[in-house]
N, C-alpha and C positions, 0 to 999 in steps of 0.2 A: 691248621684245620686237621681234625682227626676224622677219618672215615671208618666206620665199622660195619661189617656184614655178618649176618647169621647164616650158617649153611642151610641150604634147602634140603639137604640129604647127604649121604655118604656113598662112596664108591667102593665096592667090594671086589678085589682083584686077586689073582694068584701071586702077586708080587709083594712079599712081606717086608722087603728092604730094598733100597735103591740099587745096590750092587747086583748086576745081572739083568736089570730091567731094560727093555728096548728103549731107545732114545727118541723115537718118533712113532706115531701110530702106523705109518706105512711100513715100518719094520716089525710090527706086531700082528701081522695078518693071522686071522683065525683065533687070536687070544680073546676069550670071553670074560665078561665081568658083569656085575649087577649093580645098578644104582638103586639104593633104597631111599626113596624120596620121603620126606616127612609127610604123614598122611594128610595134613592140612593143605598140601599142594597137589593132591591127586587130581582135582578137577582142572588144574592148569595143564594137564597132559592131553586134554581133549583135542583131537585132530592131529596130534603129533605122529601117530602111527602111519600116516600117509607119506612120511618122509623116509628116504633110505638111510640118511646120515643125519647126525646131530652134532652141534658144536658144544663142547663142555668147557665151562670156565670154572676153575677150581683153585683151591689154596694149596700151595706147596708146603704142607705142614711139617715136613721133616728137613727142610733145607736150612743150611747154616746161614749165618749173617752174610749179607750181601757184600760183594766186592764190585767196584765199578769197572775193573778190568779183570778178565778171567781167561783161563786157558780152556776152551771148550773141548768136548769129546772128539770132534772131528779134525782138530788142528793142534799142532804143537806150539803155535804162536798165541800170544795174548791178544784179545780183542775187547772192545768196550762191551759191557753187558747188554746194552741195547742193540748190539749187532749180533747177539746170540740168543739162544732159547734156553739157556741154563736156568735151573730153579732158584739159585741164590741171586735174588734181585731186590731192589729197593721195596717193591711191592710184590711179594712172591705169588703171583697169579699165573696159573698155567692154562693152556688152551689145547684142546685136542679135538679133531674131527674123527668121530667113530661111527661105525655102522650100527644102525638101530635094528635089532632083531625082533624084540617083542616087548609089549607093555601089558602088565597084569596088575591092575589096581595101582599101587604106588611103587611097584617094582619094574625096572626097565632092564632088559637084557641087551647088552651091547657087545660089539666085537671090534677087534683091531685096537686093543687097549695097551697104552704105554704108561699107565698110572699106578701109583702105589696103593695097596690095600688101606682102607680107612681114610682115604683122602676126602676132605670136606668139599662138597659141591656147592658152588656159588650161583650158577645159572646154567640153563639149557636154552639153546637157540637152534632152530632148524637150519640145516645146510641147504642152500638153494644155489645150484650151479650158476644160474644166470646172474645172481647177486655176488657170489663169492669167488668165482673163478676169474682170473685176470690173464690177458694176453700180453705179449711183449714184455715179460718180466726179466729182472736181473736178480742174481742170487749172491752178489757181493763176493766176499772172501770164500764163500762156500762153493763157488762155481766148479772148482776142481775136486770137490769132495762129494758132490751129489752121487748117490748110489752106494757110498761107503757106509751110510747109516744102517744098512741091513746087516753089516758085519760087526758093528760097534755096539756095546751095551754099557750101561751105567757102571762106573767103577767105584762109586761111593764118594767121589771127591767133593760133591756139593752137600753132603749129608751133615746134619748136626752131630757134634761129638757127644757121646753119652756122658752124663754128669755123674 
């Protein structure tokens, strides 16, 4: 079975290449970007402005071919790709929770962005704390690494090689 999606828009950010990009939105505090939604989807933004945060689903358009076992940014050991958030995955889909600043027609200003410039946007969902926050969670192999993501940036290891 083949599944195909058309982007609903594109994300414009200050990050032109993976190298140096924050690796999580919580490490990208204050970094602003703009979503340019295709005009035909403008009416779908009705009532979104009432939310403080939105969830973005997007395509990792610059990631290299997937590996099932990888060495993530926060650890020197290899882990299964499904136990990581790396962009090189069987289906290169990214997810970020970002702060919603403003909506003007088909342009959305967002903040706390860890996404590359030109990234194709697949979907937007409102972040609802009562639905999305969980108590009594575990963070697996990341338990000892939490907090380090503020000091680590992308080093380009998951980027496609130029042809």
